[in-house]
ZAMARGU-4260 file (C-alpha; in steps of 0.2 Angstrom, whole numbers, plus 5000, padded with zeros to 4 digits):
<rodrens>
0) 5077/4897/4963 | 5063/4885/4969 | 5051/4900/4976 | 5037/4902/4965 | 5037/4920/4969
5) 5054/4924/4962 | 5050/4913/4946 | 5036/4926/4943 | 5051/4940/4941 | 5058/4953/4951
10) 5052/4971/4948 | 5063/4985/4955 | 5052/5001/4957 | 5061/5018/4958 | 5052/5031/4968
15) 5056/5045/4980 | 5039/5046/4987 | 5037/5035/5000 | 5019/5032/4999 | 5018/5029/4981
20) 5033/5018/4980 | 5025/5007/4994 | 5007/5008/4985 | 5015/5001/4969 | 5026/4987/4979
25) 5010/4982/4987 | 5001/4979/4970 | 5015/4968/4962 | 5017/4958/4980 | 4997/4954/4981
30) 5000/4947/4963 | 5017/4935/4968 | 5030/4946/4960 | 5046/4950/4971 | 5043/4969/4971
35) 5060/4980/4977 | 5057/4998/4981 | 5071/5009/4978 | 5072/5027/4981 | 5089/5032/4975
40) 5103/5027/4961 | 5113/5021/4976 | 5100/5008/4981 | 5096/5005/4962 | 5113/4998/4962
45) 5111/4986/4976 | 5095/4980/4968 | 5103/4976/4953 | 5116/4966/4961 | 5108/4948/4966
50) 5100/4944/4951 | 5094/4952/4936 | 5077/4961/4937 | 5061/4958/4925 | 5060/4976/4923
55) 5062/4992/4932 | 5047/5004/4935 | 5053/5022/4938 | 5041/5036/4942 | 5041/5052/4932
60) 5025/5061/4940 | 5024/5079/4943 | 5032/5091/4950 | 5046/5084/4941 | 5049/5095/4926
65) 5053/5088/4907 | 5071/5090/4909 | 5071/5084/4926 | 5061/5067/4921 | 5073/5064/4905
70) 5091/5068/4917 | 5084/5056/4930 | 5079/5044/4920 | 5097/5044/4910 | 5104/5041/4926
75) 5095/5026/4931 | 5097/5020/4913 | 5118/5023/4915 | 5116/5012/4932 | 5104/4996/4924
80) 5116/4996/4909 | 5103/4990/4898 | 5100/4974/4911 | 5081/4976/4912 | 5068/4986/4902
85) 5065/5003/4909 | 5046/5008/4910 | 5039/5025/4915 | 5026/5028/4928 | 5016/5044/4928
90) 5001/5052/4932 | 5002/5062/4916 | 4991/5061/4899 | 4996/5045/4887 | 5003/5058/4874
95) 5014/5066/4886 | 5020/5047/4894 | 5024/5042/4875 | 5034/5060/4874 | 5044/5054/4889
100) 5047/5038/4882 | 5055/5042/4867 | 5065/5056/4875 | 5071/5045/4888 | 5073/5028/4876
105) 5063/5021/4888 | 5053/5005/4884 | 5037/5009/4888 | 5026/5018/4900 | 5012/5014/4913
110) 4999/5029/4920 | 4998/5029/4938 | 4979/5024/4942 | 4972/5024/4961 | 4967/5005/4959
115) 4981/4995/4962 | 4974/4980/4950 | 4971/4992/4936 | 4991/4998/4939 | 4996/4980/4941
120) 4988/4974/4923 | 4997/4988/4915 | 5014/4983/4923 | 5012/4966/4918 | 5014/4970/4900
125) 5030/4972/4902 | 5034/4958/4915 | 5043/4941/4906 | 5032/4925/4905 | 5034/4917/4922
130) 5046/4901/4921 | 5031/4893/4933 | 5012/4897/4929 | 5004/4898/4944 | 4985/4893/4946
135) 4974/4912/4948 | 4966/4904/4967 | 4986/4904/4972 | 4992/4920/4965 | 4986/4931/4982
140) 4993/4918/4992 | 5012/4917/4984 | 5013/4938/4987 | 5007/4936/5005 | 5020/4940/5020
145) 5026/4922/5026 | 5017/4927/5042 | 5000/4928/5034 | 4986/4920/5043 | 4971/4911/5037
150) 4954/4919/5033 | 4947/4912/5048 | 4959/4919/5060 | 4952/4935/5060 | 4934/4929/5055
155) 4926/4942/5070 | 4935/4955/5065 | 4926/4967/5055 | 4940/4983/5052 | 4933/4999/5045
160) 4947/5012/5038 | 4942/5030/5040 | 4955/5042/5027 | 4953/5053/5015 | 4967/5049/5005
165) 4962/5037/4993 | 4978/5030/4990 | 4981/5028/5007 | 4966/5017/5011 | 4969/5007/4996
170) 4988/5002/5002 | 4982/5000/5021 | 4968/4987/5014 | 4978/4979/5004 | 4991/4974/5016
175) 4977/4971/5030 | 4967/4959/5017 | 4984/4950/5016 | 4985/4946/5034 | 4967/4940/5034
180) 4957/4954/5040 | 4940/4958/5033 | 4941/4978/5027 | 4930/4991/5023 | 4935/5009/5018
185) 4926/5026/5021 | 4932/5042/5013 | 4919/5054/5022 | 4907/5056/5037 | 4891/5050/5025
190) 4900/5033/5020 | 4905/5030/5039 | 4888/5032/5045 | 4882/5021/5030 | 4894/5006/5033
195) 4890/5008/5052 | 4872/5005/5049 | 4873/4990/5037 | 4889/4981/5044 | 4892/4986/5062
200) 4912/4986/5061 | 4920/4981/5078 | 4936/4990/5074 | 4936/5006/5067 | 4954/5016/5063
205) 4952/5035/5058 | 4964/5048/5052 | 4963/5062/5065 | 4964/5077/5049 | 4951/5075/5035
210) 4942/5089/5027 | 4923/5085/5034 | 4928/5079/5050 | 4941/5076/5062 | 4945/5058/5068
215) 4946/5063/5087 | 4927/5071/5084 | 4921/5055/5076 | 4928/5045/5090 | 4920/5054/5103
220) 4904/5053/5091 | 4907/5034/5091 | 4908/5030/5109 | 4895/5041/5114 | 4882/5032/5103
225) 4873/5015/5110 | 4877/5005/5095 | 4894/5009/5093 | 4902/5013/5111 | 4909/4995/5112
230) 4918/4996/5095 | 4936/4998/5095 | 4941/5016/5089 | 4959/5019/5085 | 4966/5035/5080
235) 4981/5037/5066 | 4991/5051/5059 | 5008/5056/5054 | 5010/5069/5066 | 5021/5067/5081
240) 5017/5052/5091 | 5017/5060/5109 | 5004/5074/5101 | 4994/5060/5094 | 4994/5049/5111
245) 4987/5064/5118 | 4973/5068/5106 | 4968/5050/5107 | 4967/5050/5125 | 4956/5067/5125
250) 4945/5058/5114 | 4944/5042/5124 | 4949/5032/5108 | 4955/5012/5113 | 4971/5017/5106
255) 4981/5024/5092 | 4994/5021/5078 | 5007/5032/5068 | 5007/5031/5049 | 5025/5038/5049
260) 5033/5022/5057 | 5028/5012/5042 | 5016/4997/5034 | 5023/4984/5046 | 5021/4994/5062
265) 5004/4998/5055 | 4996/4980/5053 | 5007/4975/5070 | 4997/4990/5080 | 4981/4984/5072
270) 4985/4966/5077 | 4987/4970/5094 | 4973/4980/5096 | 4962/4964/5090 | 4966/4953/5102
275) 4954/4961/5113 | 4941/4953/5102 | 4951/4939/5094 | 4952/4923/5103 | 4965/4915/5089
280) 4982/4926/5091 | 4995/4924/5078 | 5011/4935/5081 | 5019/4942/5065 | 5037/4936/5061
</rodrens>
């Protein structure tokens, strides 16, 4: 293959949890690997057909019990038939993961971390040396979607994401940055206020349900304040779309986006709303 992205290796990510599976894949994509998300052994069989992967990363995090992990990994080993190294990925301690590696006869383990770059560096220990070495300044470009815009396309968009889930925010941030957005994150009301005072975001996307504040209450507050009333405010949630739409309307939000429809939908919805303040529009393919 001539595509440099494939030259850096195919990594199959086996995880039944959609959010954590997407998080690991986003970290790999950002470095130029071909990350293939898989939820079941049926999907794994399909992923092994086109070309031998460089490594198979298998989630073994709780609440899976020891016996469940061993049984699941053995089933995966039966499918892979030794065609690729099998690496366990979990939130357990290093000692616990070492025990699981021995019991499952896996190649090794990586500790799941919320920082995608830390997770990536661990996985890279098991990925074969690339057939084509890429200069560091090109690595982030290789893993980006083909529709990626230049950093200047959204230069006037300052996007603030507000959510109490760190893993959700980092996943969204990584994907939006790949598409040229300047993104900052806030996990609490105090952080929101600090970022607004020091950075003045012009697009704010807030989750509806958070421990110390509701996104719709925050929206109403932002729309009432002179400093932020002109900012575009969107609400997001995994709740039914009609319910989210009603809450957004009542709060005076400029729009809403469902978390349940995937990252592509989320990014496209942000792009559509940002057209209000950007004269440069390049549609996603």
